Each structure stands twice: as C-alpha cells, then as structure tokens.
C-alpha positions in Angstrom: -39.1 -23.7 -10.8 -42.1 -26.0 -11.3 -42.8 -24.5 -14.7 -39.1 -24.9 -15.6 -39.1 -28.6 -14.7 -42.3 -29.1 -16.7 -40.8 -27.3 -19.7 -37.6 -29.5 -19.6 -39.6 -32.6 -19.3 -41.8 -31.6 -22.2 -38.7 -30.9 -24.3 -37.2 -34.2 -23.4 -40.5 -36.0 -24.3 -40.6 -34.2 -27.6 -37.0 -35.2 -28.3 -37.7 -38.8 -27.4 -40.8 -38.8 -29.6 -38.9 -37.5 -32.6 -36.2 -40.1 -32.1 -38.7 -42.9 -31.9 -40.6 -41.5 -34.9 -37.6 -41.6 -37.2 -36.2 -44.9 -35.9 -36.0 -47.5 -38.6 -38.1 -50.6 -38.4 -36.8 -52.8 -35.6 -34.6 -55.8 -36.6 -34.7 -59.1 -34.8 -31.8 -59.8 -32.4 -30.9 -56.1 -32.2 -30.2 -54.0 -29.1 -30.6 -50.3 -29.5 -27.9 -48.4 -27.7 -28.1 -44.6 -27.0 -24.9 -42.5 -27.4 -24.6 -38.9 -26.3 -22.3 -38.0 -29.1 -21.7 -39.2 -32.7 -18.2 -40.2 -33.8 -16.3 -37.3 -35.3 -14.4 -39.6 -37.6 -14.8 -43.1 -38.9 -11.1 -43.1 -40.0 -9.1 -45.3 -37.6 -6.1 -43.2 -38.2 -7.6 -39.9 -36.9 -10.6 -40.7 -34.7 -9.6 -40.0 -31.1 -12.7 -38.5 -29.6 -14.5 -40.8 -27.1 -17.3 -41.8 -29.5 -14.9 -42.6 -32.4 -12.6 -44.7 -30.1 -15.7 -46.5 -28.6 -16.9 -47.4 -32.1 -13.4 -48.6 -33.2 -13.3 -50.9 -30.1 -16.4 -52.6 -31.5 -15.3 -52.9 -35.1 -11.5 -53.4 -34.9 -9.0 -55.3 -32.8 -6.0 -53.6 -31.5 -2.7 -55.4 -30.9 -3.5 -55.3 -27.2 -6.5 -54.8 -24.9 -7.1 -54.3 -21.2 -8.3 -57.2 -19.1 -10.7 -57.0 -16.1 -7.7 -55.9 -14.0 -6.7 -53.3 -16.6 -3.5 -55.2 -17.5 -2.3 -55.2 -21.1 -2.9 -58.6 -22.7 -2.9 -59.9 -26.4 -5.9 -58.9 -28.5 -5.2 -59.2 -32.2 -2.0 -61.2 -31.7 -1.1 -64.5 -30.1 1.5 -63.1 -27.7 3.6 -60.0 -27.1 6.8 -59.1 -25.3 9.6 -56.5 -25.0 12.5 -57.9 -27.1 14.7 -55.1 -25.7 13.4 -53.3 -22.6 11.4 -50.3 -23.6 12.9 -50.0 -27.1 11.7 -53.0 -29.1 8.4 -54.8 -29.0 7.5 -58.1 -30.7 4.0 -59.5 -31.5 3.5 -63.0 -32.6 0.9 -64.0 -35.2 -0.2 -67.4 -36.7 1.8 -68.5 -39.8 -0.3 -68.5 -43.0 -2.2 -71.7 -43.3 -1.8 -72.5 -39.6 -4.4 -70.2 -38.1 -6.3 -71.5 -35.1 -9.9 -72.5 -35.7 -11.2 -69.4 -33.9 -8.6 -66.9 -35.3 -9.7 -63.4 -36.3 -10.8 -62.7 -39.8 -11.6 -59.6 -41.8 -14.0 -61.6 -44.1 -14.5 -65.3 -44.9 -11.1 -66.7 -45.7 -9.2 -63.5 -45.0 -7.4 -64.0 -41.7 -5.5 -61.4 -39.7 -1.7 -61.7 -40.1 1.4 -59.8 -39.1 1.5 -58.0 -42.5 -1.9 -56.5 -41.8 -0.7 -55.2 -38.4 2.4 -53.7 -40.1 0.2 -52.0 -42.7 -2.0 -50.6 -39.9 1.0 -49.2 -38.0 2.6 -47.7 -41.2 -0.7 -46.0 -42.0 -0.2 -43.9 -38.9 3.4 -43.0 -40.0 2.1 -41.4 -43.1 3.1 -37.7 -42.8 -0.1 -36.7 -44.5 -2.0 -38.0 -41.5 -2.4 -35.4 -38.7 -3.7 -35.6 -35.2 -2.6 -36.7 -31.7 -3.0 -40.4 -32.5 -0.7 -40.4 -35.5 1.8 -38.0 -33.9 2.6 -40.5 -31.2 3.8 -43.0 -33.8 5.5 -40.4 -36.0 7.4 -39.0 -33.0 8.3 -42.2 -31.2 8.5 -45.1 -33.7 11.8 -45.6 -35.5 11.0 -48.6 -37.6 8.5 -51.5 -38.0 9.0 -54.8 -39.8 7.8 -58.3 -40.1 10.1 -61.3 -39.6 8.4 -64.7 -40.2 5.1 -64.3 -38.4 6.2 -61.7 -35.9 5.7 -57.9 -36.0 8.6 -55.9 -34.6 8.3 -52.2 -33.5 11.5 -50.3 -32.6 11.2 -47.0 -30.7 13.5 -44.0 -31.2 14.0 -43.8 -27.4 12.9 -45.9 -24.4 9.3 -45.6 -23.6 7.7 -48.1 -21.2 4.3 -46.6 -21.8 4.2 -47.0 -25.6 2.2 -50.2 -25.5 -0.9 -48.3 -24.2 -1.1 -46.8 -27.7 -1.7 -50.2 -29.2 -5.0 -51.1 -27.6 -8.5 -51.3 -29.1 -9.7 -47.8 -30.0 -6.2 -46.6 -30.3 -4.5 -48.7 -33.0 -7.1 -50.4 -35.2 -5.9 -53.4 -37.2 -7.0 -53.2 -40.9 -6.2 -55.4 -43.9 -3.0 -55.0 -45.9 -3.5 -52.5 -48.7 -6.7 -51.1 -47.0 -7.7 -47.5 -47.8 -10.6 -45.2 -47.2 -12.1 -43.7 -44.0 -13.9 -46.9 -42.9 -11.7 -50.0 -43.7 -12.8 -53.4 -42.5 -11.7 -54.7 -39.1 -11.7 -58.0 -37.2 -13.7 -56.8 -34.2 -16.9 -58.4 -32.9 -19.1 -56.0 -35.0 -19.1 -54.7 -38.5 -20.8 -51.5 -39.8 -23.8 -52.3 -42.0 -25.0 -48.7 -42.5 -24.8 -45.3 -41.0 -26.9 -42.1 -41.2 -24.7 -39.1 -40.3 -25.6 -37.6 -36.9 -28.4 -40.1 -36.4 -27.6 -43.8 -36.3 -25.1 -46.6 -37.0 -26.2 -50.2 -37.6 -23.7 -52.8 -36.4 -23.9 -56.5 -37.2 -22.6 -59.0 -34.6 -20.0 -61.4 -36.0 -21.4 -64.3 -34.1 -18.3 -66.5 -34.7 -16.0 -63.9 -33.2 -14.1 -65.1 -30.1 -15.6 -62.2 -28.0 -18.9 -64.0 -28.3 -17.5 -67.4 -27.2 -19.8 -68.7 -24.4 -22.4 -66.0 -24.9 -25.9 -67.4 -25.3 -27.5 -64.9 -27.7 -25.3 -62.4 -29.4 -27.0 -59.2 -30.4 -26.7 -56.8 -33.3 -26.4 -53.1 -32.2 -28.2 -50.0 -33.5 -26.3 -47.0 -32.1 -28.6 -44.0 -31.9 -27.6 -40.4 -31.2 -29.5 -39.1 -28.2 -27.8 -35.9 -26.9 -30.4 -35.4 -24.2 -30.0 -37.6 -21.0 -33.7 -37.4 -20.1 -34.7 -38.6 -23.5 -32.3 -41.5 -23.1 -33.9 -42.4 -19.7 -37.5 -42.1 -21.2 -36.5 -44.3 -24.1 -35.0 -46.9 -21.7 -38.3 -46.9 -19.7 -40.3 -47.1 -22.9 -38.2 -50.0 -24.1 -37.3 -48.4 -27.4 -33.7 -48.2 -26.2 -32.2 -51.2 -24.4 -28.7 -50.1 -23.5 -26.9 -46.9 -22.3 -23.3 -47.0 -21.1 -21.8 -44.3 -18.9 -24.1 -41.6 -20.3 -27.0 -41.7 -17.9 -26.4 -39.2 -15.1 -26.4 -40.8 -11.6 -29.6 -38.9 -10.5 -31.5 -40.3 -13.5 -29.9 -43.7 -13.1 -30.9 -43.9 -9.5 -34.5 -43.1 -10.5 -34.6 -45.3 -13.6 -37.5 -47.5 -12.4 -38.2 -51.2 -12.3 -37.9 -51.7 -16.1 -34.3 -50.6 -16.2 -31.4 -52.6 -14.7 -28.5 -50.4 -13.4 -25.1 -51.9 -12.7 -21.9 -50.1 -11.6 -18.2 -50.9 -12.0 -15.4 -49.0 -10.4 -14.0 -46.8 -13.2 -10.6 -45.7 -14.4 -11.9 -42.6 -16.1 -11.4 -39.1 -14.5 -13.5 -35.9 -14.4 -11.4 -32.8 -14.4 -11.3 -29.1 -15.0 -8.6 -27.8 -17.4 -7.2 -24.2 -17.2 -5.6 -22.5 -20.2 -2.4 -21.7 -18.5 -1.5 -19.0 -21.0 -4.6 -17.0 -20.1 -3.6 -13.7 -18.3 -6.0 -14.6 -15.4 -4.7 -18.2 -15.1 -1.0 -18.1 -15.9 -0.2 -17.8 -12.1 -0.2 -21.2 -10.6 -1.4 -19.8 -7.3 -4.7 -18.8 -9.0 -5.2 -22.3 -10.5 -4.3 -23.9 -7.2 -6.8 -21.7 -5.3 -9.5 -22.7 -7.8 -8.8 -26.3 -7.3 -8.8 -26.1 -3.5 -12.1 -24.2 -3.5 -14.0 -27.2 -5.1 -15.9 -29.4 -2.6 -15.4 -32.7 -4.4 -17.1 -34.7 -1.6 -20.3 -32.7 -1.8 -20.4 -32.8 -5.6 -19.9 -36.6 -5.6 -22.9 -37.0 -3.2 -25.2 -34.6 -5.0 -24.2 -35.1 -8.6 -23.0 -38.7 -8.6 -25.2 -40.2 -5.8 -21.9 -41.4 -4.3 -20.9 -43.4 -7.4 -17.3 -41.9 -7.6 -14.1 -41.4 -5.7 -12.6 -37.9 -5.1 -9.5 -37.1 -7.1 -6.5 -35.0 -6.1 -3.9 -36.4 -8.4 -4.2 -37.7 -11.9 -4.1 -41.4 -11.0 -6.0 -43.1 -8.2 -3.6 -43.4 -5.2 -2.3 -46.8 -4.2 -3.9 -48.3 -1.1 -2.9 -46.6 2.1 -1.0 -43.7 0.4 -3.6 -40.9 0.7 -2.9 -38.5 3.6 -5.9 -37.0 5.4 -7.1 -33.9 3.6 -8.2 -30.6 5.2 -11.9 -29.9 5.4 -13.5 -27.7 2.8 -13.6 -24.6 5.1 -9.8 -24.8 5.6 -9.3 -25.4 1.9 -11.3 -22.3 1.0 -9.4 -20.1 3.5 -6.2 -21.3 1.8 -7.7 -20.5 -1.6 -8.6 -17.0 -0.7 -5.1 -16.5 0.8 -3.5 -17.6 -2.5 -5.8 -15.3 -4.5 -4.8 -12.4 -2.3 -1.1 -13.2 -2.9 -1.7 -13.3 -6.6 -3.2 -9.8 -6.5 -6.9 -10.7 -6.9 -8.5 -8.9 -4.1 -11.5 -7.1 -5.6 -15.1 -8.1 -5.8 -15.4 -10.2 -7.8 -11.8 -11.2 -7.5 -11.8 -12.3 -11.2 -14.3 -13.4 -13.8 -13.8 -16.5 -15.9 -15.7 -18.4 -18.6 -16.3 -22.1 -18.6 -17.2 -24.1 -21.7 -19.8 -26.8 -21.2 -22.2 -28.9 -23.3 -26.0 -29.1 -23.1 -25.7 -32.5 -21.4 -27.7 -32.5 -18.2 -24.7 -34.0 -16.2 -22.2 -31.5 -17.7 -24.5 -28.6 -17.1 -25.2 -29.6 -13.4 -21.4 -30.0 -12.8 -20.8 -26.6 -14.4 -23.4 -25.0 -12.1 -21.9 -26.6 -9.1 -18.5 -25.3 -10.0 -19.9 -21.9 -10.5 -21.6 -21.9 -7.1 -18.4 -23.1 -5.3 -16.1 -20.6 -6.9 -18.4 -17.8 -6.0 -17.8 -18.7 -2.3 -14.2 -17.5 -2.8 -15.1 -14.4 -4.8 -14.7 -15.8 -8.3 -17.5 -15.3 -10.9 -17.9 -17.9 -13.6 -19.9 -17.4 -16.8 -21.1 -20.6 -18.6 -20.9 -20.9 -22.3 -22.7 -23.9 -23.8 -21.7 -25.5 -27.1 -22.4 -28.9 -28.8 -19.6 -31.3 -28.1 -18.0 -31.1 -31.6 -17.7 -27.3 -31.5 -16.5 -27.4 -27.9 -13.9 -30.1 -28.7 -12.5 -28.0 -31.6 -12.2 -25.0 -29.4 -10.4 -26.9 -26.7 -7.9 -28.5 -29.1 -7.2 -25.1 -30.6 -6.8 -23.5 -27.2 -9.8 -21.2 -27.6 -11.0 -21.4 -24.0 -10.3 -20.2 -20.4 -11.8 -23.1 -18.4 -13.4 -26.4 -19.5 -14.5 -29.5 -17.6 -14.2 -32.8 -19.5 -13.5 -36.5 -18.8 -10.5 -38.7 -19.6 -11.7 -42.2 -20.4 -9.7 -45.2 -19.3 -6.8 -43.5 -17.4 -4.7 -46.7 -16.9 -1.1 -46.1 -18.1 1.2 -43.6 -16.4 2.8 -42.8 -19.8 -0.2 -40.6 -20.5 1.2 -38.0 -18.0 3.7 -37.0 -20.7 1.1 -36.7 -23.4 -1.0 -34.4 -21.3 1.4 -32.4 -19.2 4.8 -32.2 -21.0 5.4 -28.8 -22.7 6.2 -30.6 -26.1 2.7 -32.3 -26.1 0.6 -29.3 -27.2 -1.9 -30.3 -30.0 -1.5 -31.7 -32.5 1.5 -33.4 -31.0 -0.3 -34.5 -27.8 -3.1 -33.6 -25.4 -1.6 -30.6 -23.5 -4.6 -28.6 -24.4 -4.1 -26.1 -21.5 -0.7 -25.2 -22.8 0.9 -26.1 -19.5 4.7 -25.4 -19.5 6.7 -26.2 -16.4 10.4 -27.1 -16.7 10.4 -29.1 -13.5 7.5 -31.2 -14.6 9.2 -31.8 -18.0 12.4 -32.8 -16.1 10.6 -35.4 -14.0 8.7 -36.9 -16.9 11.9 -37.1 -19.0 13.7 -38.8 -16.2 10.9 -41.3 -15.7 11.1 -42.2 -19.4 14.8 -43.2 -18.9 14.5 -44.9 -15.5 14.3 -48.5 -14.7 10.9 -49.7 -13.5 11.7 -49.5 -9.8 12.8 -45.9 -10.1 10.2 -44.9 -12.7 7.2 -45.0 -10.3 8.9 -42.8 -7.8 9.6 -40.2 -10.5 6.1 -40.4 -11.7 4.8 -39.9 -8.2 6.9 -36.7 -7.9 5.6 -35.5 -11.3 2.0 -36.0 -10.1 2.8 -34.1 -6.9 4.3 -31.3 -9.0 1.3 -31.2 -11.3 -1.1 -31.1 -8.4 0.8 -28.2 -6.9 0.9 -26.2 -10.2 -2.7 -27.2 -11.0 -3.0 -27.0 -14.8 -5.9 -29.3 -14.0 -8.3 -29.4 -11.0 -8.9 -33.1 -10.6 -12.5 -33.8 -9.6 -13.3 -37.5 -9.2 -13.0 -41.0 -10.7 -16.6 -41.9 -11.7 -17.9 -45.4 -11.5 -19.1 -46.8 -14.8 -22.9 -46.9 -15.0 -24.5 -49.5 -17.3 -28.3 -49.1 -17.7 -30.1 -51.7 -19.7 -33.3 -53.6 -20.3 -33.6 -56.8 -18.2 -31.7 -59.6 -19.7 -29.2 -57.5 -21.7 -25.6 -57.9 -20.9 -22.3 -56.3 -22.0 -18.7 -57.0 -21.3 -17.4 -54.0 -19.4 -14.2 -53.2 -17.5 -13.2 -50.2 -15.4 -11.5 -48.5 -18.4 -14.9 -48.0 -20.0 -14.3 -50.6 -22.7 -17.0 -53.0 -23.8 -17.2 -55.4 -26.7 -19.8 -58.2 -26.9 -23.5 -57.5 -26.2 -25.8 -60.4 -25.6 -29.2 -61.3 -24.3 -30.3 -64.1 -21.9 -32.1 -66.8 -23.8 -34.8 -66.5 -21.3 -35.4 -62.9 -22.3 -37.6 -62.3 -25.4 
C-alpha cells in the first residue's frame, strides 16, 4: 500500500512537472484555471458536454441566466415574459441606435440585437445540425420571428420548462450571419488562442457588465489537467490559481494554507445510470435493489468529507417533505429480497460492469459502489476510459452501468428529457433507454397542466422514477472552489461562473 501511494504521488508529480514545463510564458493579469476535461466541441450548436457548456458560459451570453437563487432572469436581453402561457415567449432588446451605455457587444460598435438572437435560434433549427441541444429546438419550436426590437418564440405545444434551454451554455447568442465552429459572442471573455487537448487562452472583456464593480478583472488560461493530484500540486505550487468543482473533497480538505477553499450548496447531482434494456437490468426489482444497497450517508462522509446531501429523488426535496429513511441494514435486507424475487439467488447473484474515468474522485466512487454491492452478492467489474470515449459509449448505449453527474439540475422540465421514452439520444438524454408508460403518462400530463397541478404530477413522476430506478440517485454535491489567495469568481449553486477577478491588494 505504501509503495502504491508513493507510485501514485510520483506519477502525479511527473504529470504536474510536464504540465508546468509546457506551459506558455505567464501573461500579466492572468489566472490559470485547471479543467479535468477539454471541450469536445467549440461549436455552440453542438457542444453539450460539461466542459463545452462551461466554456460557452464564459464566451457567450444566453437569452437567460440563473441568479444566485437559481431563478431565470434576463441575460442577453432587457426583459422576458410569456406572451401566451407556455406557448409563446417574448424577449425585449434595445432598438438600434438606442443601446444602453453598458449594452453587450460582439466587437467595437457591433451591439447585440434581436436579429442576432433570432439567427442564433434558427442555427439550431437547421436539420443538418444533430445532437440533443439542437433536437430540443427542432422538436419543440414552431416558429421564431422579430417584431420591432422583440424576439418571439412560439412552441408547438405548451412547455413551461422550455426557457431553461435558453440559458448560458445552452443557447449561445452569436452575430447575425455568423458561421464556423467558433463564432464570436458577447460573454465576459473571448478566445485568443487554443491548443487542442492542452490549453485555451481567454481574454477578459473588461468593459463587460459582468465585471462591473470588480476591482481587477483577470484573463484566463484554461489548462487541461486530468489528474486531480496534479491539480492540487499545481495549486500549492502557485502555477495554477483556480480549480472549480474538480478537486475531490479529500484533496480539498488537505489543500494547505496557500489554497483557499470555499463551498456553495450545489444543484448538481451524482447518480448511477443503468441500461434498462440490458438482460440483467431490465427488471426494475434488480435496479431498485442496487439502489437500496448503496450507503449514501457513508459515501458522503468518506468521499465528500460531508460536503453533499443524500439524494433519493432527482430533485432536492422541499423543506419538511422528506420522510425518515430506513437504516442501511434494513435497506440491504430489502435489496436481497428483491434480488431473490427477480431470480438472482446464486453466488455471485449477478456480475455487472461499470464504466468510470481515471479521475481520482470517479475511481474512488466506483470502488465504493463495488464494495457496497458486493455486500448483497453482486460483483462489479470496473472499466476505465477517458471521458471522451466513455461519453461516446454512454450516448450510444454501449454500457451496463455508469456513474456520472448532472450539472445544474434546476428545472423540472429536464425530467422529460432524461426519463421520457421518446428522449433516447439524439433526441434527448435518456441514455439508459428507460421505457415506462406510467412515467410517460405523468410527464405528458405535467406538460399540459396549470402550474398548481404541474408540481403534483412531477412529484408523482419522481416517485415513479425512484420506484423503477433507471437511476440510483447518490447525492447533491456542494460546489468546491479552490483558489490562490485573493482570487475570486462569481459562482452559484448551478455550477455557473463568469467573472474572475483579483483583489487589488493581491499581487
């Protein structure tokens, strides 16, 4: 064990040394930020992996954004409203020649207007564009037009959750007539250069409204650092100054005096997905048993240092609505009873394969799941792949079990895109091929219901999903921001951040 730890530390030190050795000459007023994965696409129409959406949130406005309380508020528009409840949206923009002094610009003199937003929406309606992001617009949007200085979007059917597709990282506003895979945006940063699978250099647009009131805006150098220990060592060394939600809690807790660690209650969710068409997992009793057998409380304390909340349904419960849960021994007895009922009585009862990445946190979580399922007679093999290869396999349905994270779980409408039988990729995010008529019925009814009745139907849908267990929900992790002293970033519970700045007192 001692030799193993020494070997892992040596590998991490070597990785950190190579990263530092190839790092370009430091630029003044630049914060180096470590990312665990490189964007899979720079095209705002198709990039929907976490790194791509995180980059788009820095370089492009959306029509809307989430505020500190996760409410939808105007981002690249002056105001928004439902013109007709759940079927027609309106977004107001400045009239040409009457832009506010601090209004968003693509370049000097080129302001953001309603026609640019219309072009950005229609780019997603192009049938040649494929992927989950575009499919939402292609399936749901009936028409889009500009009247005066107002953009109008009309839906084919009522959908109260559609505005969540219009936030930063989702819809990216680009100039009218823009083309190519990296069109300019009006975000707080613009891309100066990029080296594939290595680094992206971002220049702060210091006159951007996101920097208003910030004392010392910083440029960003995003560096690919897949190894978490290398990220920590680089933070301690000072060659990296910022890491957002990619430092495992055990490393963050031992970061040392030269690293400032802050936490914010998060809206992301860790989960296990089962491929429901797999012969071993098509029986809901098996999936339910596997979910019950997981000791979330223990994993949160050991893997997250307590920086998380246990999850049993897809969304965090409203205050006072969570009933007492049985202890883990009772849950495991129930899990073994369900496996017996499903006909899995041998030793081992069944053998599964879980896809994971080389990330320290992902690997530790996979090992914990392996150990806990073994307690109910289920053997779990671990297959490690780099994130890009793993993500491709998951979208294509080439897996049995995988554990991932949903980032920014804030709008109930996402239940349909993940759990409705019509939302199998590329039309949505139902990567486990879950197909349950009762879940479909509840989600369809919720889409047609008035707001007061909608929540009750969504609660029923969540209960049904928990019972059928296409996912085993794990926990809602806190956001962990690790930085050099004096470095600050706007951060909300959805995992979004924009401006990065430095205290004037900090060199």
